C-alpha positions in Angstrom: 38.9 14.1 -0.8 35.2 13.0 -1.0 32.9 12.5 1.9 32.4 8.9 3.0 29.0 7.2 2.9 27.6 4.0 4.2 29.3 1.1 2.4 26.1 -0.8 2.2 24.2 1.8 0.2 25.0 0.1 -3.1 23.0 -2.9 -2.0 19.8 -0.9 -1.3 17.3 -1.6 -4.2 15.9 1.4 -5.9 12.2 2.1 -5.6 11.0 2.3 -9.2 7.3 3.2 -9.5 5.4 2.7 -12.7 6.8 4.7 -15.5 5.1 7.3 -17.6 5.0 7.3 -21.4 3.4 10.0 -23.6 0.2 8.7 -25.2 0.1 5.4 -23.3 -2.6 4.3 -20.9 -1.0 4.0 -17.5 -2.2 1.1 -15.4 1.1 0.6 -13.5 1.0 2.7 -10.3 -2.3 1.8 -8.5 -3.5 5.4 -8.8 -7.2 6.0 -9.1 -8.4 7.6 -12.3 -10.9 9.6 -10.2 -9.6 13.0 -9.2 -9.9 14.5 -5.7 -13.4 14.7 -4.3 -14.9 18.1 -5.2 -14.7 19.4 -1.7 -11.0 18.3 -1.6 -10.3 20.1 -4.8 -11.8 23.3 -3.4 -9.7 22.9 -0.2 -6.5 22.4 -2.3 -7.1 25.7 -4.2 -7.7 27.6 -0.9 -4.7 26.0 0.8 -2.4 26.8 -2.1 -2.9 30.5 -1.4 -1.2 30.0 1.9 1.8 28.1 0.5 4.1 30.8 1.8 3.4 29.6 5.4 4.7 26.4 7.0 2.0 23.8 7.7 1.2 22.6 11.2 4.0 20.2 11.9 1.9 18.1 14.3 -1.1 18.1 11.8 -3.4 18.6 14.8 -6.5 19.4 12.8 -6.1 16.5 10.5 -5.3 14.1 13.4 -8.4 15.4 15.2 -10.5 14.7 12.1 -9.1 11.2 11.7 -9.6 10.5 15.4 -13.3 11.4 15.1 -13.7 9.5 11.9 -12.1 6.3 13.3 -13.4 6.5 16.8 -10.1 6.7 18.5 -8.2 9.3 20.6 -6.1 11.9 18.9 -3.0 10.5 20.6 -3.6 7.2 18.8 -3.0 8.9 15.4 0.1 10.0 13.5 0.3 11.5 10.1 3.1 11.0 7.5 4.2 11.9 4.0 2.3 8.9 2.6 2.1 5.7 4.4 5.5 4.6 3.0 7.2 7.4 5.0 5.5 5.9 8.1 6.9 2.5 7.2 10.4 3.9 7.3 9.8 5.8 10.5 8.5 2.5 12.1 11.7 0.8 11.2 13.6 3.7 12.8 11.8 3.5 16.1 12.1 -0.3 16.4 15.5 -1.2 15.0 18.8 0.1 16.2 21.3 -2.6 15.1 22.0 -4.5 11.8 21.1 -7.7 13.5 17.6 -6.5 14.2 15.1 -8.2 11.9 12.1 -6.9 10.0 9.8 -9.6 8.7 7.4 -9.4 5.7 5.9 -11.7 3.1 7.4 -11.8 -0.4 6.3 -10.8 -2.8 4.7 -7.9 -1.0 5.1 -4.1 -1.0 8.5 -3.3 -2.7 9.2 -0.5 -0.2 9.6 -2.9 2.7 13.1 -4.2 1.9 14.2 -0.7 1.0 13.1 1.0 4.3 14.5 -1.9 6.2 17.9 -1.5 4.6 17.8 2.3 5.0 17.1 1.7 8.7 20.2 -0.5 8.8 18.2 -3.6 9.8 18.0 -7.1 8.3 15.1 -8.0 6.1 13.6 -11.5 6.4 11.3 -12.5 3.6 8.7 -15.2 4.0 7.2 -16.7 0.8 3.5 -16.3 0.0 1.4 -19.4 -0.2 1.0 -21.1 -3.7 -2.3 -19.1 -3.9 -0.3 -15.8 -3.5 -1.7 -15.1 0.0 0.2 -14.3 3.2 1.3 -17.5 4.9 0.7 -16.2 8.4 1.7 -19.5 10.0 5.1 -19.3 8.3 5.4 -15.7 9.1 4.8 -16.4 12.8 7.2 -19.3 12.7 10.0 -17.0 11.3 9.9 -14.8 14.4 13.2 -15.0 16.4 14.6 -13.1 19.4 16.0 -10.6 16.9 12.6 -9.8 15.3 11.5 -6.2 16.0 8.9 -5.5 13.4 6.5 -7.4 11.0 4.8 -5.8 8.0 1.5 -7.4 6.9 0.1 -5.8 3.8 -3.6 -6.6 3.7 -4.8 -6.5 1.0 -1.4 -7.4 -0.3 0.4 -5.4 -2.9 1.0 -6.6 -5.6 -1.0 -9.8 -5.5 -4.3 -8.2 -4.3 -5.1 -11.1 -2.0 -6.3 -10.6 1.5 -6.5 -12.6 4.7 -9.7 -12.6 6.8 -10.4 -11.6 10.3 -10.2 -15.0 11.9 -6.9 -15.9 10.4 -5.4 -12.5 11.1 -6.7 -12.5 14.7 -5.0 -15.9 15.3 -1.7 -14.5 13.9 -1.8 -11.4 16.1 -2.3 -13.5 19.2 0.5 -15.8 18.2 3.3 -13.3 17.8 5.1 -12.2 21.0 3.9 -8.9 22.4 7.4 -7.4 22.2 7.2 -7.5 18.4 5.5 -4.5 16.6 3.0 -5.7 14.0 2.2 -3.2 11.2 -1.0 -3.9 9.3 -0.6 -2.0 6.1 -4.1 -1.3 4.9 -3.4 1.0 1.9 -6.2 -0.7 -0.1 -8.7 -1.0 2.8 -11.4 0.9 1.0 -11.6 -1.7 -1.8 -12.1 -4.7 0.6 -15.3 -6.6 0.0 -15.0 -9.6 2.2 -18.0 -10.9 4.1 -18.9 -8.9 7.2 -18.2 -11.8 9.6 -14.6 -12.1 8.2 -13.9 -8.4 7.5 -10.3 -7.7 8.6 -10.6 -4.1 10.1 -7.1 -3.6 11.5 -8.1 -0.7 13.7 -10.7 -2.7 15.4 -8.3 -5.6 15.9 -5.7 -3.2 17.2 -7.8 -1.6 19.9 -6.9 -4.2 22.5 -3.4 -5.0 21.2 -0.7 -2.3 21.9 1.8 -4.0 19.6 -0.4 -3.5 16.5 -0.2 -0.3 14.4 -2.4 0.2 11.3 -1.4 2.2 8.2 -3.8 3.8 5.8 -3.5 6.4 3.1 -5.3 9.1 1.2 -3.3 8.1 -2.0 -5.6 5.4 -3.3 -9.4 5.6 -2.9 -9.4 9.3 -2.0 -7.5 10.2 -5.2 -4.7 12.2 -3.5 -1.6 10.2 -4.5 0.2 13.3 -5.7 -0.1 15.1 -2.3 1.3 12.3 -0.1 -0.8 12.0 3.1 -1.0 8.8 5.1 -1.7 8.0 8.7 -0.9 5.5 11.4 -3.2 4.3 14.2 -1.7 2.7 17.3 -0.8 2.8 20.9 0.1 6.3 22.2 3.6 5.2 23.0 4.2 4.1 19.4 2.6 7.3 18.1 4.8 9.4 20.3 7.9 7.6 19.1 6.8 8.3 15.5 6.6 12.0 16.1 10.2 12.0 17.3 11.6 10.7 14.0 9.1 12.6 11.8 10.7 14.8 9.1 9.5 18.4 10.0 6.8 19.8 7.8 6.9 16.8 5.5 3.0 16.7 5.3 2.4 19.9 3.5 -0.4 22.4 4.0 -2.2 21.5 0.8 -2.2 17.7 1.7 -3.5 18.3 5.1 -6.4 20.5 3.9 -7.3 18.0 1.1 -7.3 15.1 3.6 -9.6 16.9 6.0 -12.0 17.9 3.3 -11.9 14.3 2.0 -13.0 13.0 5.4 -15.8 15.5 5.5 -17.0 14.3 2.1 -16.5 10.6 2.8 -20.1 9.8 2.0 -19.2 10.3 -1.7 -16.4 7.7 -1.5 -18.5 4.6 -1.6 -19.9 5.2 -5.1 -16.5 5.6 -6.7 -15.0 2.6 -4.9 -18.0 0.5 -5.8 -17.6 1.4 -9.5 -13.9 0.5 -9.4 -14.6 -2.8 -7.7 -17.1 -3.7 -10.5 -14.5 -2.9 -13.1 -11.8 -4.8 -11.2 -14.0 -7.9 -11.2 -14.9 -7.4 -14.8 -11.3 -7.4 -15.8 -10.5 -10.4 -13.7 -13.4 -12.4 -15.2 -12.3 -11.6 -18.7 -8.7 -12.7 -18.0 -9.9 -15.9 -16.3 -12.1 -16.6 -19.4 -9.1 -16.1 -21.6 -7.1 -18.7 -19.6 -5.0 -16.6 -17.3 -4.5 -17.5 -13.6 -5.7 -14.5 -11.6 -6.0 -14.6 -7.8 -9.1 -13.0 -6.3 -8.3 -9.3 -5.6 -9.5 -7.1 -2.8 -7.5 -4.1 -4.0 -7.7 -1.8 -7.0 -5.6 -4.1 -9.3 -5.2 -7.6 -10.4 -2.2 -9.9 -10.5 -1.0 -12.2 -13.2 1.6 -14.7 -11.9 3.5 -15.0 -15.1 6.8 -15.9 -13.6 9.8 -15.6 -16.0 7.5 -14.2 -18.7 6.5 -11.1 -16.6 9.0 -8.6 -18.0 8.4 -9.7 -21.6 4.6 -9.4 -21.0 5.1 -5.9 -19.6 7.1 -4.8 -22.6 4.6 -6.2 -25.0 1.8 -4.4 -23.3 3.7 -1.1 -23.4 4.2 -1.6 -27.1 0.4 -2.0 -27.4 -0.1 1.3 -25.6 -0.8 0.1 -22.0 1.8 0.5 -19.2 1.5 -2.3 -16.6 3.8 -3.2 -13.8 6.0 -6.3 -14.1 7.8 -7.6 -11.0 10.9 -9.5 -12.0 10.3 -13.2 -12.3 7.1 -13.2 -10.3 4.2 -11.6 -12.1 2.5 -8.5 -13.5 0.2 -6.1 -11.7 -2.5 -4.3 -13.6 -4.2 -1.3 -12.0 -7.9 -0.9 -12.6 -8.5 2.1 -14.7 -11.5 3.6 -16.5 -13.6 1.2 -18.6 -12.1 2.3 -21.9 -8.5 1.9 -20.5 -9.4 -1.6 -19.1 -10.8 -2.5 -22.5 -7.6 -1.5 -24.2 -5.6 -3.7 -21.9 -8.0 -6.6 -22.3 -7.9 -6.2 -26.1 -4.1 -6.7 -25.9 -4.1 -9.5 -23.2 -6.8 -11.6 -24.8 -5.5 -11.3 -28.4 -5.0 -14.8 -29.7 -1.4 -14.0 -30.7 -0.6 -12.8 -27.2 -2.2 -15.8 -25.6 -0.1 -18.1 -27.9 3.1 -16.1 -27.3 2.8 -16.4 -23.5 1.4 -20.0 -23.5 -1.9 -19.1 -21.9 
């Protein structure tokens, strides 16, 4: 006799990150090609020597460092095994019935429907605008009495588009206060919007207890393999997150590397600036070749190729560059080192490829 499992598990989509392939350039997973900051690399080596000891389950030192860095109280900060773990925990603390609804744009971060289903809640997807941006008016209009949680990925993954401060503020003030709004800012460090419209979720959330902000050390800080993310929000939300937190899931090495990264944050601007320049160079070249490419505020660009997306991804892999196709929607290309980007552009702008994909 076999043990029984939830009958709906077969309907949960698998999270399939960008694949690896020997010898190929990987521009599929939004990793940065920069390694950990030097101070973080040193901290990693030192922390590894204590791997026989459990980490601080409450991550008090890291939370204190984050609180100082962000200008908030320590009880406004929770730490998780990457921000995606915090996404799942947020569903757990807000939804307790299959009729509870979690809203998010689509297409957006592919983990949202997964964590919603795992949390035994109902996912409600709201289409992006024709320009591949969050339709915040439509998202607000989709709220019902069953809505418990809204994810807003800004900048949005995988389209790279971002909504500005004014539009985001109007949305936050429209949604009922009983609904928890999660501003997922995994790509915050790559934002380059004008100062007057710069959408800093932590500043917007200071006076709004129903807003929680997610950020991560996986992207700009170059610590994707260590899995450290954090949430900033009202103490009541943070306390609830600590109750569903998987014990010791943020390991000792990750905590040490994150703390060291914050201490060396003055070094971060140069590397993010270099990446943004490359991102814009790649977009300009694709636009010149005839592709439609929305403006990106992340570390990738988006090609809305529709039904041709998977075929394009396969052709790119054959040319030695792994990119990330998303079903019948589009292809996401992570910004790599200049020579990696050049290899992708050589493929994408080849006349035969342009003709094949009707560009």
